[in-house]
C-alpha positions as a LaTeX table, in Angstrom:
\begin{tabular}{lrrr}
\hline
Residue & $x$ (\AA) & $y$ (\AA) & $z$ (\AA) \\
\hline
Met1 & 80.37 & 116.90 & 109.72 \\
Gln2 & 81.53 & 120.42 & 109.01 \\
Arg3 & 80.05 & 122.36 & 106.15 \\
Lys4 & 82.31 & 124.28 & 103.74 \\
Arg5 & 82.14 & 127.59 & 104.25 \\
Lys6 & 81.08 & 131.04 & 101.82 \\
Leu7 & 80.51 & 134.42 & 102.10 \\
Gly8 & 76.67 & 135.06 & 101.12 \\
Arg9 & 78.32 & 137.58 & 98.49 \\
Gly10 & 81.91 & 138.75 & 97.21 \\
Val11 & 83.57 & 141.87 & 98.88 \\
Ala12 & 86.03 & 144.31 & 97.61 \\
Val13 & 88.47 & 146.81 & 98.88 \\
Val14 & 88.51 & 149.70 & 97.01 \\
Gly15 & 90.65 & 152.21 & 99.28 \\
Ala16 & 93.02 & 152.19 & 101.85 \\
Gly17 & 95.17 & 154.32 & 104.22 \\
Met18 & 97.47 & 154.48 & 106.98 \\
Ser19 & 98.72 & 157.14 & 109.26 \\
Gln20 & 102.64 & 157.74 & 110.03 \\
Phe21 & 103.90 & 155.26 & 112.63 \\
Gly22 & 105.83 & 156.55 & 115.33 \\
Met23 & 105.61 & 158.15 & 118.77 \\
Phe24 & 103.96 & 161.59 & 118.35 \\
Lys25 & 104.00 & 164.18 & 121.49 \\
Asp26 & 102.00 & 166.51 & 119.35 \\
Lys27 & 99.13 & 164.06 & 117.66 \\
Asn28 & 96.21 & 162.52 & 119.39 \\
Ser29 & 94.44 & 159.32 & 118.51 \\
Lys30 & 92.17 & 161.35 & 115.94 \\
Asp31 & 94.72 & 163.24 & 114.29 \\
Leu32 & 96.19 & 159.94 & 113.55 \\
Phe33 & 92.94 & 158.54 & 112.42 \\
Ala34 & 92.14 & 161.86 & 110.29 \\
Glu35 & 95.25 & 160.89 & 108.34 \\
Ala36 & 94.26 & 157.19 & 107.44 \\
Phe37 & 91.20 & 158.61 & 106.67 \\
Asn38 & 92.12 & 161.30 & 103.95 \\
Glu39 & 94.66 & 158.97 & 102.64 \\
Met40 & 91.99 & 156.33 & 101.99 \\
Leu41 & 89.62 & 158.84 & 100.31 \\
Ser42 & 92.50 & 160.14 & 98.06 \\
Ser43 & 93.26 & 156.28 & 96.96 \\
Val44 & 89.60 & 155.93 & 95.70 \\
Asp45 & 90.52 & 155.52 & 92.02 \\
Lys46 & 87.06 & 157.22 & 90.81 \\
Gly47 & 86.33 & 159.07 & 94.06 \\
Val48 & 83.99 & 158.16 & 96.57 \\
Asp49 & 81.32 & 160.35 & 98.79 \\
Pro50 & 81.87 & 159.87 & 102.45 \\
Glu51 & 78.23 & 160.23 & 103.01 \\
Asp52 & 77.47 & 156.56 & 101.41 \\
Ile53 & 79.39 & 154.74 & 103.97 \\
Glu54 & 77.14 & 152.93 & 105.91 \\
Ala55 & 78.87 & 151.69 & 108.84 \\
Leu56 & 82.00 & 151.73 & 110.66 \\
Tyr57 & 83.66 & 149.10 & 112.69 \\
Leu58 & 86.66 & 150.40 & 114.50 \\
Gly59 & 89.36 & 148.23 & 116.32 \\
Asn60 & 90.89 & 149.35 & 119.62 \\
Phe61 & 92.61 & 147.07 & 122.29 \\
Thr62 & 92.92 & 149.57 & 125.08 \\
Asn63 & 93.10 & 153.43 & 124.53 \\
Asp64 & 90.89 & 153.14 & 127.75 \\
Phe65 & 94.51 & 152.32 & 129.79 \\
Phe66 & 96.95 & 153.87 & 127.53 \\
Ile67 & 95.01 & 157.63 & 127.53 \\
His68 & 92.10 & 156.84 & 129.76 \\
Gln69 & 89.41 & 157.27 & 126.91 \\
Ala70 & 87.30 & 154.67 & 125.90 \\
His71 & 83.81 & 154.31 & 123.56 \\
Trp72 & 85.98 & 155.02 & 120.41 \\
Gly73 & 83.33 & 153.74 & 117.64 \\
Pro74 & 81.12 & 157.08 & 117.89 \\
Ile75 & 84.44 & 159.56 & 118.65 \\
Ile76 & 85.85 & 158.64 & 115.36 \\
Ser77 & 82.34 & 158.22 & 113.91 \\
Asp78 & 81.94 & 161.94 & 114.69 \\
Leu79 & 85.47 & 162.80 & 113.58 \\
Ile80 & 84.27 & 161.54 & 109.91 \\
Gly81 & 81.40 & 163.01 & 109.73 \\
His82 & 79.68 & 159.74 & 109.88 \\
Thr83 & 77.34 & 160.27 & 112.67 \\
Pro84 & 74.16 & 159.50 & 113.46 \\
Lys85 & 75.13 & 155.97 & 111.48 \\
Pro86 & 76.31 & 152.89 & 113.41 \\
Ala87 & 79.80 & 152.47 & 114.62 \\
Thr88 & 81.19 & 149.69 & 116.33 \\
Arg89 & 84.25 & 148.93 & 118.53 \\
Thr90 & 86.36 & 145.57 & 117.87 \\
Glu91 & 88.71 & 144.51 & 120.29 \\
Gly92 & 90.96 & 141.56 & 120.14 \\
Ala93 & 94.14 & 142.95 & 121.87 \\
Cys94 & 96.69 & 143.31 & 119.00 \\
Ala95 & 94.05 & 141.72 & 116.39 \\
Ser96 & 91.73 & 144.48 & 117.17 \\
Ser97 & 91.68 & 145.87 & 113.67 \\
Ala98 & 91.60 & 141.99 & 111.85 \\
Leu99 & 88.35 & 141.71 & 113.66 \\
Ala100 & 87.21 & 145.08 & 112.27 \\
Leu101 & 87.53 & 143.83 & 108.95 \\
Arg102 & 86.24 & 140.42 & 109.50 \\
Glu103 & 82.80 & 142.01 & 111.15 \\
Gly104 & 82.69 & 144.33 & 107.83 \\
Val105 & 83.18 & 141.57 & 105.53 \\
Phe106 & 80.38 & 139.91 & 106.84 \\
Ala107 & 78.04 & 142.74 & 107.51 \\
Ile108 & 78.59 & 143.42 & 103.33 \\
Ala109 & 78.57 & 139.80 & 102.50 \\
Ser110 & 74.99 & 139.08 & 104.64 \\
Gly111 & 73.45 & 141.48 & 102.26 \\
Phe112 & 72.48 & 144.40 & 104.93 \\
Tyr113 & 75.30 & 146.96 & 104.05 \\
Asp114 & 76.90 & 147.83 & 100.61 \\
Met115 & 79.59 & 150.03 & 101.80 \\
Val116 & 81.72 & 150.12 & 105.19 \\
Leu117 & 84.55 & 151.48 & 106.49 \\
Val118 & 87.01 & 149.28 & 108.59 \\
Gly119 & 89.76 & 150.34 & 110.76 \\
Gly120 & 91.94 & 150.58 & 113.99 \\
Val121 & 93.76 & 153.20 & 115.89 \\
Glu122 & 96.29 & 153.05 & 118.99 \\
Glu123 & 98.00 & 155.92 & 121.21 \\
Met124 & 100.55 & 154.14 & 123.20 \\
Ser125 & 103.35 & 156.74 & 123.48 \\
Lys126 & 101.59 & 159.32 & 126.26 \\
Leu127 & 102.80 & 156.51 & 129.29 \\
Pro128 & 106.11 & 155.84 & 130.14 \\
Val129 & 107.56 & 151.99 & 129.32 \\
Glu130 & 106.39 & 150.02 & 132.53 \\
Lys131 & 102.84 & 151.87 & 132.11 \\
Val132 & 102.46 & 150.49 & 128.46 \\
Thr133 & 104.02 & 146.90 & 129.35 \\
Glu134 & 101.11 & 146.74 & 132.32 \\
Gly135 & 98.41 & 147.92 & 129.84 \\
Leu136 & 99.72 & 145.41 & 127.35 \\
Ala137 & 99.42 & 142.52 & 129.96 \\
Leu138 & 95.64 & 142.94 & 130.07 \\
Ala139 & 95.66 & 140.90 & 126.59 \\
Thr140 & 97.31 & 138.11 & 128.46 \\
Val141 & 95.66 & 135.23 & 130.06 \\
Pro142 & 94.98 & 135.70 & 134.01 \\
Tyr143 & 97.39 & 133.19 & 134.80 \\
Glu144 & 100.00 & 134.75 & 132.93 \\
Met145 & 99.46 & 138.29 & 134.19 \\
Glu146 & 99.40 & 137.03 & 137.85 \\
Ala147 & 102.66 & 135.34 & 137.34 \\
Gly148 & 104.10 & 138.38 & 135.75 \\
Phe149 & 104.51 & 136.72 & 132.36 \\
Thr150 & 104.70 & 139.56 & 129.96 \\
Phe151 & 105.24 & 139.60 & 126.33 \\
Pro152 & 109.04 & 139.54 & 125.89 \\
Gly153 & 108.83 & 136.68 & 128.34 \\
Val154 & 106.22 & 134.63 & 126.64 \\
Phe155 & 108.08 & 135.02 & 123.29 \\
Gly156 & 111.50 & 134.15 & 124.96 \\
Ala157 & 109.93 & 130.95 & 126.70 \\
Ile158 & 108.53 & 130.08 & 122.79 \\
Ala159 & 111.90 & 130.95 & 121.19 \\
Thr160 & 113.49 & 128.45 & 124.05 \\
Ala161 & 111.53 & 125.36 & 123.27 \\
Tyr162 & 111.96 & 126.30 & 119.63 \\
Phe163 & 115.67 & 126.15 & 119.81 \\
Glu164 & 115.45 & 123.05 & 121.84 \\
Arg165 & 113.50 & 121.46 & 119.30 \\
Tyr166 & 114.68 & 122.52 & 116.08 \\
Gly167 & 118.32 & 123.52 & 116.45 \\
Ala168 & 117.67 & 127.81 & 115.86 \\
Thr169 & 119.89 & 129.69 & 117.74 \\
Arg170 & 120.06 & 133.47 & 118.53 \\
Glu171 & 121.87 & 134.08 & 115.19 \\
His172 & 118.87 & 133.11 & 113.26 \\
Leu173 & 116.75 & 135.65 & 115.46 \\
Met174 & 119.48 & 137.93 & 114.10 \\
Asn175 & 118.59 & 137.49 & 110.37 \\
Val176 & 115.22 & 138.43 & 111.11 \\
Thr177 & 116.10 & 141.64 & 112.69 \\
Ile178 & 118.36 & 142.43 & 110.36 \\
Lys179 & 115.95 & 141.63 & 107.12 \\
Ser180 & 113.21 & 143.70 & 108.94 \\
His181 & 115.39 & 146.74 & 109.46 \\
Asn182 & 116.44 & 146.74 & 105.41 \\
Asn183 & 112.66 & 146.81 & 104.31 \\
Ala184 & 111.93 & 149.41 & 106.61 \\
Pro185 & 113.90 & 152.09 & 105.32 \\
Leu186 & 112.01 & 151.66 & 101.93 \\
Asn187 & 108.58 & 152.50 & 103.70 \\
Pro188 & 108.36 & 156.18 & 104.41 \\
Lys189 & 105.46 & 155.55 & 106.67 \\
Ala190 & 107.68 & 153.03 & 108.98 \\
Gln191 & 108.56 & 154.40 & 112.72 \\
Phe192 & 112.26 & 153.17 & 111.98 \\
Lys193 & 113.44 & 153.99 & 108.90 \\
Val194 & 117.26 & 152.72 & 109.21 \\
Ser195 & 119.20 & 149.68 & 108.95 \\
Ile196 & 120.86 & 147.71 & 111.27 \\
Arg197 & 124.20 & 148.67 & 109.18 \\
Asp198 & 123.23 & 152.39 & 109.63 \\
Ile199 & 122.63 & 152.19 & 113.35 \\
Met200 & 126.17 & 150.36 & 113.79 \\
Asn201 & 127.73 & 152.90 & 111.51 \\
Ser202 & 126.39 & 155.79 & 113.22 \\
Arg203 & 127.44 & 154.75 & 116.68 \\
Ile204 & 130.77 & 154.22 & 115.21 \\
Lys205 & 130.56 & 157.69 & 113.99 \\
Arg206 & 129.60 & 159.08 & 117.18 \\
Ala207 & 132.50 & 157.19 & 119.62 \\
Lys208 & 134.90 & 158.74 & 117.00 \\
Asp209 & 133.53 & 162.25 & 117.11 \\
Lys210 & 133.56 & 162.22 & 121.00 \\
Gly211 & 137.15 & 160.77 & 121.06 \\
Glu212 & 135.78 & 157.46 & 122.52 \\
Ala213 & 136.74 & 154.05 & 122.55 \\
Val214 & 135.90 & 153.06 & 118.69 \\
Pro215 & 133.57 & 150.03 & 118.95 \\
Ala216 & 134.96 & 147.00 & 116.73 \\
Trp217 & 132.19 & 145.83 & 115.27 \\
Arg218 & 132.72 & 144.07 & 111.79 \\
Asp219 & 129.04 & 143.48 & 110.77 \\
Glu220 & 125.48 & 143.76 & 112.06 \\
Lys221 & 125.77 & 140.42 & 113.79 \\
Glu222 & 128.93 & 141.56 & 115.85 \\
Phe223 & 126.73 & 144.77 & 116.88 \\
Leu224 & 123.75 & 142.66 & 117.86 \\
Arg225 & 125.98 & 140.36 & 120.05 \\
Asp226 & 126.96 & 143.16 & 122.11 \\
Pro227 & 124.97 & 143.25 & 125.29 \\
Val228 & 125.97 & 147.12 & 125.96 \\
Val229 & 123.95 & 148.10 & 122.60 \\
Asn230 & 121.50 & 145.25 & 122.47 \\
Pro231 & 120.63 & 144.08 & 126.12 \\
Val232 & 118.74 & 141.02 & 127.30 \\
Val233 & 115.07 & 141.62 & 127.62 \\
Ala234 & 113.81 & 138.28 & 128.21 \\
Trp235 & 116.38 & 135.50 & 126.96 \\
Pro236 & 116.93 & 134.56 & 124.11 \\
Met237 & 115.11 & 138.23 & 123.25 \\
His238 & 117.59 & 141.21 & 123.41 \\
Leu239 & 116.24 & 144.67 & 122.67 \\
Tyr240 & 116.63 & 144.40 & 119.03 \\
Asp241 & 114.36 & 141.45 & 118.79 \\
Cys242 & 111.27 & 143.68 & 120.14 \\
Cys243 & 108.84 & 145.65 & 118.33 \\
Pro244 & 108.40 & 149.41 & 119.55 \\
Ile245 & 105.54 & 151.25 & 121.71 \\
Ser246 & 103.88 & 152.89 & 118.48 \\
Asp247 & 100.88 & 155.51 & 117.88 \\
Gly248 & 99.27 & 154.83 & 114.21 \\
Ala249 & 95.83 & 154.28 & 112.56 \\
Ser250 & 94.66 & 152.71 & 109.44 \\
Cys251 & 91.59 & 152.15 & 107.62 \\
Met252 & 90.10 & 150.66 & 104.15 \\
Leu253 & 87.23 & 150.73 & 102.77 \\
Leu254 & 85.03 & 147.62 & 101.74 \\
Val255 & 81.77 & 147.41 & 99.05 \\
Ala256 & 80.07 & 144.77 & 97.66 \\
Glu257 & 81.38 & 143.19 & 94.78 \\
Glu258 & 79.33 & 143.99 & 92.37 \\
Ile259 & 79.73 & 147.60 & 92.65 \\
Ala260 & 83.77 & 147.72 & 92.99 \\
Glu261 & 83.77 & 148.85 & 89.53 \\
Asn262 & 82.16 & 151.99 & 90.30 \\
Phe263 & 85.13 & 153.09 & 92.39 \\
Thr264 & 87.94 & 151.50 & 90.88 \\
Asp265 & 88.97 & 149.29 & 87.87 \\
Asp266 & 91.68 & 147.88 & 90.37 \\
Pro267 & 90.04 & 146.48 & 93.48 \\
Leu268 & 91.09 & 143.60 & 95.49 \\
His269 & 88.75 & 140.82 & 96.63 \\
Val270 & 88.35 & 139.63 & 100.05 \\
Ile271 & 88.89 & 135.73 & 99.12 \\
Gly272 & 89.93 & 134.38 & 102.35 \\
Ile273 & 89.09 & 134.87 & 106.27 \\
Gly274 & 89.51 & 132.96 & 108.93 \\
Gln275 & 89.68 & 133.13 & 113.17 \\
Gly276 & 90.82 & 131.10 & 115.72 \\
Ser277 & 91.07 & 131.10 & 119.58 \\
Gly278 & 93.55 & 129.71 & 121.53 \\
Arg279 & 94.59 & 128.51 & 125.01 \\
Gly280 & 97.13 & 130.14 & 127.15 \\
Leu281 & 100.50 & 129.17 & 126.97 \\
His282 & 100.62 & 127.39 & 130.38 \\
Ala283 & 97.62 & 125.17 & 128.99 \\
Ala284 & 98.94 & 124.94 & 125.63 \\
Asp285 & 100.01 & 121.17 & 124.25 \\
Asp286 & 103.08 & 122.53 & 122.42 \\
Ile287 & 104.69 & 126.08 & 122.59 \\
Thr288 & 106.48 & 125.91 & 119.51 \\
Tyr289 & 103.23 & 126.87 & 117.31 \\
Phe290 & 100.05 & 128.63 & 117.72 \\
Glu291 & 96.83 & 126.37 & 117.25 \\
Ala292 & 94.80 & 129.65 & 116.75 \\
Thr293 & 96.91 & 130.42 & 113.77 \\
Arg294 & 96.55 & 126.92 & 112.69 \\
Tyr295 & 93.00 & 127.42 & 112.49 \\
Ala296 & 92.44 & 130.37 & 111.23 \\
Ala297 & 94.71 & 129.59 & 107.88 \\
Lys298 & 92.67 & 126.11 & 107.73 \\
Glu299 & 89.63 & 128.48 & 107.56 \\
Ala300 & 90.94 & 131.21 & 105.28 \\
Tyr301 & 92.15 & 128.49 & 102.81 \\
Glu302 & 89.12 & 126.52 & 102.45 \\
Leu303 & 86.91 & 129.89 & 101.76 \\
Ser304 & 89.29 & 130.61 & 99.28 \\
Gly305 & 90.28 & 127.29 & 97.59 \\
Leu306 & 93.87 & 128.14 & 97.97 \\
Lys307 & 96.87 & 126.81 & 99.43 \\
Pro308 & 99.69 & 128.25 & 101.34 \\
Glu309 & 102.10 & 127.64 & 97.79 \\
Asp310 & 99.64 & 129.95 & 96.26 \\
Ile311 & 99.95 & 132.86 & 98.74 \\
Gln312 & 102.99 & 135.04 & 96.92 \\
Ile313 & 103.30 & 137.82 & 99.93 \\
Ala314 & 102.50 & 137.96 & 103.19 \\
Glu315 & 102.60 & 140.16 & 106.40 \\
Val316 & 103.16 & 138.03 & 109.49 \\
His317 & 102.63 & 139.27 & 113.28 \\
Asp318 & 106.37 & 139.64 & 114.25 \\
Cys319 & 105.64 & 141.29 & 117.57 \\
Phe320 & 109.41 & 139.85 & 118.37 \\
Ser321 & 111.53 & 138.38 & 115.68 \\
Met322 & 110.92 & 134.63 & 117.07 \\
Ala323 & 107.38 & 135.33 & 115.71 \\
Glu324 & 108.41 & 135.88 & 112.30 \\
Ile325 & 109.89 & 132.04 & 112.36 \\
Ile326 & 106.92 & 130.50 & 113.82 \\
His327 & 104.02 & 132.18 & 112.18 \\
Pro328 & 105.13 & 131.13 & 108.49 \\
Glu329 & 104.80 & 127.40 & 110.02 \\
Asp330 & 101.64 & 127.56 & 111.34 \\
Leu331 & 100.77 & 128.91 & 108.13 \\
Gly332 & 101.98 & 126.36 & 105.79 \\
Phe333 & 104.33 & 128.41 & 104.12 \\
Phe334 & 107.08 & 126.03 & 105.50 \\
Lys335 & 107.64 & 123.19 & 107.51 \\
Pro336 & 107.56 & 122.87 & 111.42 \\
Gly337 & 111.28 & 123.50 & 111.97 \\
Glu338 & 112.04 & 125.08 & 108.46 \\
Gly339 & 111.10 & 128.97 & 109.16 \\
Tyr340 & 114.59 & 129.83 & 110.43 \\
Lys341 & 116.29 & 128.22 & 107.77 \\
Ala342 & 114.03 & 130.18 & 105.26 \\
Val343 & 114.88 & 133.32 & 106.65 \\
Glu344 & 118.87 & 132.26 & 106.83 \\
Glu345 & 118.54 & 131.33 & 102.86 \\
Gly346 & 116.75 & 134.77 & 102.23 \\
Leu347 & 113.47 & 133.14 & 100.66 \\
Thr348 & 111.36 & 135.46 & 102.64 \\
Ala349 & 113.72 & 138.43 & 101.53 \\
Leu350 & 112.19 & 141.30 & 99.21 \\
Asp351 & 113.57 & 139.24 & 96.32 \\
Gly352 & 112.90 & 136.13 & 97.95 \\
Ser353 & 110.17 & 133.62 & 96.73 \\
Lys354 & 108.06 & 134.01 & 99.28 \\
Pro355 & 108.56 & 137.61 & 100.75 \\
Ile356 & 107.15 & 138.24 & 104.21 \\
Asn357 & 107.13 & 141.59 & 105.84 \\
Thr358 & 107.93 & 143.80 & 103.02 \\
Ser359 & 106.74 & 146.94 & 105.31 \\
Gly360 & 109.09 & 145.98 & 107.88 \\
Gly361 & 106.98 & 144.17 & 110.14 \\
Leu362 & 105.71 & 145.32 & 113.27 \\
Lys363 & 109.59 & 145.17 & 114.35 \\
Cys364 & 110.03 & 148.30 & 112.54 \\
Lys365 & 107.15 & 149.54 & 111.01 \\
Gly366 & 105.68 & 149.90 & 114.26 \\
His367 & 102.82 & 148.37 & 116.25 \\
Pro368 & 100.22 & 150.51 & 117.17 \\
Val369 & 98.16 & 147.32 & 118.76 \\
Gly370 & 94.49 & 148.56 & 117.31 \\
Ala371 & 95.79 & 149.38 & 114.30 \\
Thr372 & 97.89 & 146.77 & 113.25 \\
Gly373 & 95.48 & 144.30 & 111.28 \\
Ile374 & 94.33 & 146.82 & 108.80 \\
Ala375 & 98.39 & 148.27 & 108.49 \\
Gln376 & 99.12 & 144.71 & 107.38 \\
Leu377 & 96.62 & 144.29 & 104.97 \\
Tyr378 & 97.36 & 148.09 & 103.67 \\
Glu379 & 100.63 & 147.05 & 102.78 \\
Ile380 & 99.05 & 144.05 & 101.04 \\
Trp381 & 97.23 & 146.56 & 99.00 \\
Arg382 & 99.81 & 148.58 & 98.12 \\
Gln383 & 101.95 & 145.43 & 96.80 \\
Leu384 & 99.30 & 143.80 & 94.84 \\
Arg385 & 98.60 & 147.01 & 93.10 \\
Gly386 & 102.03 & 147.84 & 92.74 \\
Glu387 & 102.16 & 151.12 & 94.56 \\
Ala388 & 104.80 & 150.08 & 97.15 \\
Gly389 & 107.26 & 152.41 & 95.35 \\
Glu390 & 111.26 & 151.08 & 96.37 \\
Arg391 & 109.85 & 148.21 & 98.29 \\
Gln392 & 107.87 & 146.85 & 95.83 \\
Val393 & 108.64 & 143.16 & 95.21 \\
Pro394 & 109.85 & 141.60 & 92.02 \\
Ile395 & 107.14 & 138.95 & 91.42 \\
Lys396 & 105.63 & 138.76 & 88.02 \\
Asp397 & 101.86 & 138.68 & 88.11 \\
Leu398 & 101.78 & 139.42 & 91.63 \\
Arg399 & 97.90 & 138.45 & 92.49 \\
Val400 & 97.53 & 136.96 & 95.87 \\
Gly401 & 98.55 & 138.17 & 99.19 \\
Ala402 & 97.58 & 137.41 & 102.98 \\
Ala403 & 98.08 & 138.72 & 106.28 \\
His404 & 97.95 & 137.33 & 109.45 \\
Asn405 & 97.36 & 138.78 & 113.09 \\
Leu406 & 97.66 & 137.27 & 116.46 \\
Gly407 & 96.30 & 138.88 & 119.74 \\
Gly408 & 97.28 & 138.01 & 123.36 \\
Thr409 & 99.65 & 135.25 & 123.88 \\
Gly410 & 97.61 & 133.67 & 121.01 \\
Gly411 & 94.50 & 133.94 & 122.42 \\
Thr412 & 92.93 & 135.42 & 118.90 \\
Cys413 & 94.69 & 135.14 & 115.52 \\
Thr414 & 93.26 & 135.89 & 112.01 \\
Phe415 & 94.21 & 135.45 & 108.61 \\
Thr416 & 92.87 & 137.04 & 105.71 \\
Ile417 & 94.04 & 136.62 & 101.92 \\
Leu418 & 93.46 & 139.36 & 99.39 \\
Glu419 & 93.26 & 138.60 & 95.38 \\
Arg420 & 93.89 & 140.93 & 92.61 \\
Arg421 & 92.02 & 140.09 & 89.60 \\
\hline
\end{tabular}
């Protein structure tokens, strides 16, 4: 019989920081982490002495491949003046920094530490696209990699199966893309701060200015249907269904719950945390859901005592537009086959009943893979504290938010629930 899990003591988030996300010729991983770290320090309401940080847990997928430098735990430890205290690198593909948070939570909950820094960093822009694709493919299972089944192909296959079972179409993927691009301009740290309509209008203006034939797009969907501007990557995934190559860093300061008031009167509490593992798609029973996500969600809900309907806002791992349809179903927000309808009906919009990816998501905020997990929680931090500016959701008594992070082809999935009391 499986026992009910619980943390040995409570864990709170008292500070958070994130670098600008994008492609930077003049910034390296250390520069980016320094940005995130300095913002984190300034975000601690009552201040914090960095000397009091007892351990560092750092997510990084494969800077080993992207910039030919490994061993990032001590490199970042030295950068922030943390040496000779312990620094541990965690790796779970795109879920690497979510694993760093998980380890940090356990370290405090066990009583071994009272304050730890968790974060992540990735520097992807220094290689050409085909080499980045090769690096990312290291997170697939061997069978998939040998078959050339890279991530656009994976989510193309998932989308095709989902369409066949539930009746969704490419039009529904466009709804996700349009929503993501509408949210991102409200996020000053996002990589793509531009709506699909603005992109469309810019191209029309450019054609007029050059005296070229003016495209006859009447709206965003006509623009996205145009194969010239939105070509197929892996059917039915088109260019605007895919997240970008990104550089970036993120971090959070965790402390034991009983000392949180020393740093802020407004901490967030880690009340649910779950992780699951999954098989490659070739071995999956069904490719219209992720078994690892369902398991991680089950763990987190059991620990928190909450149900899916109690989650007021969420960031989910939308590496492709199709992912934002499936993941909320796996998390229990919508029934299987209902995710695409929820987007179409506006339920996941900023002013919807279940706002999802208010940051612009991986699709538009950016996806420096090792930094993504903590970056998702950074958005939840901003939203729950009422500090999200123009993208602040209008939910009264906003208290509970969550982040879902996926690594590989669903091999590592996490779900973390934060509460403001």
